[in-house]
C-alpha positions as CSV (number, residue, x, y, z in Angstrom):
1,M,0.0,0.0,0.0
2,I,1.2,3.5,-0.8
3,A,0.9,5.6,2.4
4,Y,2.1,8.9,1.0
5,L,3.7,10.6,-2.0
6,D,6.6,13.0,-1.6
7,G,7.6,14.6,-4.8
8,T,7.0,17.4,-7.3
9,L,3.6,18.7,-8.3
10,A,3.5,18.1,-12.1
11,Y,-0.2,19.0,-12.7
12,K,-3.3,19.9,-10.7
13,E,-7.0,20.5,-11.2
14,P,-9.8,20.7,-8.6
15,T,-10.3,16.9,-8.5
16,Y,-7.1,15.5,-9.7
17,A,-3.3,15.9,-9.4
18,I,-0.2,14.3,-10.8
19,I,2.8,14.0,-8.4
20,D,6.2,13.2,-9.9
21,V,8.2,11.0,-7.6
22,K,11.7,10.5,-9.0
23,G,10.5,10.3,-12.6
24,V,7.2,8.4,-12.0
25,G,4.0,10.3,-12.3
26,Y,1.3,9.2,-9.8
27,A,-2.3,10.2,-10.7
28,V,-4.1,11.1,-7.5
29,H,-7.8,12.0,-6.9
30,I,-8.1,14.9,-4.5
31,S,-10.7,17.0,-2.7
32,L,-11.2,20.7,-3.1
33,A,-9.8,21.2,0.3
34,T,-6.5,19.5,-0.7
35,Y,-6.5,21.3,-4.1
36,S,-6.7,24.7,-2.3
37,T,-3.6,23.8,-0.2
38,L,-1.5,22.6,-3.2
39,P,1.2,25.0,-4.4
40,G,1.9,25.8,-8.1
41,G,3.3,23.3,-10.5
42,G,6.9,22.4,-10.1
43,D,6.8,22.8,-6.3
44,K,7.6,20.1,-3.8
45,V,4.5,18.5,-2.2
46,K,3.7,15.6,0.2
47,L,0.2,14.0,0.0
48,F,-1.0,11.3,2.4
49,T,-2.7,8.6,0.2
50,H,-5.2,5.9,0.3
51,H,-4.7,3.1,-2.2
52,I,-7.7,1.3,-3.6
53,F,-7.5,-1.9,-5.6
54,R,-10.4,-2.9,-7.9
55,E,-10.7,-5.6,-10.5
56,D,-10.3,-3.0,-13.3
57,A,-8.1,-0.3,-11.7
58,Q,-5.8,0.8,-8.9
59,L,-6.8,4.2,-7.6
60,L,-4.9,6.7,-5.4
61,Y,-6.7,9.2,-3.3
62,G,-4.6,12.1,-1.9
63,F,-5.0,14.3,1.1
64,A,-3.1,17.4,2.4
65,S,-3.4,16.2,6.0
66,G,-3.5,12.9,7.9
67,D,-6.8,14.1,9.5
68,E,-8.5,14.4,6.1
69,K,-7.2,10.9,5.1
70,S,-8.5,9.5,8.4
71,L,-12.0,11.0,7.8
72,F,-12.0,9.7,4.2
73,Q,-11.3,6.2,5.5
74,D,-14.1,6.5,8.1
75,L,-16.5,7.5,5.4
76,I,-15.7,4.7,3.0
77,S,-16.1,2.2,5.8
78,V,-19.9,3.1,5.8
79,S,-22.0,0.8,3.7
80,G,-23.1,2.7,0.5
81,V,-20.4,5.4,0.7
82,G,-17.8,5.0,-2.0
83,P,-14.6,6.9,-2.4
84,N,-16.1,9.5,-4.8
85,T,-18.9,10.3,-2.4
86,A,-16.3,10.5,0.4
87,L,-14.2,13.0,-1.6
88,M,-17.4,14.9,-2.4
89,A,-18.1,15.2,1.3
90,L,-14.6,16.4,2.0
91,S,-14.9,18.9,-0.8
92,A,-18.3,20.2,0.5
93,L,-17.4,20.5,4.2
94,S,-14.2,20.8,6.2
95,P,-13.3,17.7,8.3
96,S,-14.2,19.5,11.5
97,D,-17.6,20.7,10.1
98,L,-18.4,17.2,8.9
99,R,-17.4,15.7,12.2
100,M,-19.5,18.2,14.1
101,A,-22.5,17.5,11.8
102,I,-22.1,13.7,12.5
103,L,-21.7,14.2,16.2
104,S,-24.7,16.5,16.5
105,E,-26.7,14.1,14.3
106,N,-27.4,16.9,11.9
107,V,-28.9,14.8,9.0
108,R,-29.7,18.0,7.0
109,V,-26.1,19.1,6.8
110,V,-24.8,15.6,6.0
111,Q,-27.6,15.2,3.4
112,S,-26.6,18.5,1.7
113,I,-23.5,16.6,0.3
114,K,-24.1,15.8,-3.4
115,G,-24.9,12.2,-3.8
116,V,-25.9,11.6,-0.2
117,G,-29.6,10.9,0.4
118,A,-31.5,10.8,3.6
119,K,-30.9,7.1,4.3
120,T,-27.2,7.3,3.6
121,A,-26.9,10.4,5.8
122,Q,-28.5,8.6,8.6
123,R,-26.3,5.6,8.1
124,I,-23.1,7.8,8.1
125,I,-24.3,9.3,11.4
126,L,-25.3,6.0,13.0
127,E,-22.0,4.2,12.0
128,L,-19.5,7.0,12.7
129,K,-20.9,8.9,15.7
130,D,-19.7,6.5,18.4
131,K,-16.4,5.8,16.6
132,M,-15.6,9.6,16.6
133,K,-16.5,9.9,20.2
134,K,-14.0,7.2,21.1
135,A,-11.4,8.8,18.9
136,G,-11.6,11.9,21.1
137,V,-13.7,14.3,18.9
138,I,-15.4,16.9,21.1
139,P,-18.9,17.8,19.9
140,D,-18.6,21.5,20.7
141,G,-15.0,22.1,19.8
142,P,-12.2,21.1,17.4
143,T,-10.7,17.6,17.3
144,Y,-7.7,16.7,19.4
145,R,-5.5,17.2,16.4
146,Q,-6.7,20.8,15.8
147,V,-6.7,22.4,19.2
148,A,-5.1,25.8,18.8
149,G,-1.8,26.1,20.7
150,A,-1.9,22.5,21.7
151,N,1.4,20.7,22.6
152,P,2.2,18.6,19.5
153,V,4.1,16.0,21.5
154,R,1.1,15.6,23.8
155,E,-1.4,15.4,20.9
156,E,0.7,12.9,18.9
157,A,1.3,10.7,22.0
158,L,-2.5,10.7,22.8
159,A,-3.4,9.8,19.2
160,A,-0.9,6.9,19.2
161,L,-2.1,5.6,22.6
162,M,-5.8,5.7,21.5
163,A,-4.9,3.9,18.3
164,L,-3.4,1.2,20.5
165,G,-6.7,0.9,22.3
166,F,-6.3,3.2,25.4
167,Q,-9.5,5.1,26.4
168,R,-9.0,8.8,26.0
169,P,-9.3,9.7,29.8
170,L,-6.7,7.2,30.8
171,A,-4.3,8.2,27.9
172,E,-4.7,11.9,28.9
173,K,-4.0,11.1,32.5
174,N,-0.8,9.1,31.7
175,V,0.5,11.5,29.1
176,D,-0.1,14.6,31.3
177,S,1.6,13.0,34.3
178,I,4.6,12.1,32.1
179,L,4.9,15.6,30.6
180,Q,4.6,17.3,34.1
181,S,7.5,15.2,35.4
182,A,10.9,16.8,35.9
183,D,12.2,16.0,32.5
184,G,8.8,16.0,30.7
185,A,9.5,19.1,28.6
186,D,12.5,17.4,26.9
187,L,10.8,14.2,26.0
188,S,10.1,13.1,22.4
189,V,6.8,11.6,21.3
190,E,8.4,8.2,21.3
191,D,9.7,8.6,24.8
192,V,6.2,9.7,26.1
193,I,4.6,6.7,24.4
194,R,7.2,4.3,25.8
195,R,6.7,5.6,29.4
196,A,2.9,5.4,29.1
197,L,3.1,1.8,28.0
198,R,5.2,0.8,31.1
């Protein structure tokens, strides 16, 4: 699986980009949000990717942030939501707005996405609401990855611990305790995770 592409932007349009990685051009489907962050042609870029294998094609979907990729993967896990619909959702709404609509069970906002009917909107909310709560998304605020002024070491360590199965409150307690220790300010993300796993 191709996790990301790090190369030169050879071409872009609102739904599609070509990334040149050492002489090989990768065609990548993108959202409008990712398109708006891409520089001009010939500049260095890095896109997180999701690689889909089908009988008739191999498709790459590219994202400017890991957060956008994560939400794309959540969306395509819902029955009836394909990659193109997921990209449409990420083009219509920011990841934080879409998450808030799901968490607040706002069917109208989710249904406003082109290609998403009432039943699909309800299914997206039903299948993703609890998953997002467990991942640490706060209904009335930004996600843990987007808190302004947040300590990046703390946030990355929390994300890693929750991915390993820790509940958010326990992960926060452990990480905060480690960061408040005498040498906490000098620790790397890996150090914090190692200590939390002891």
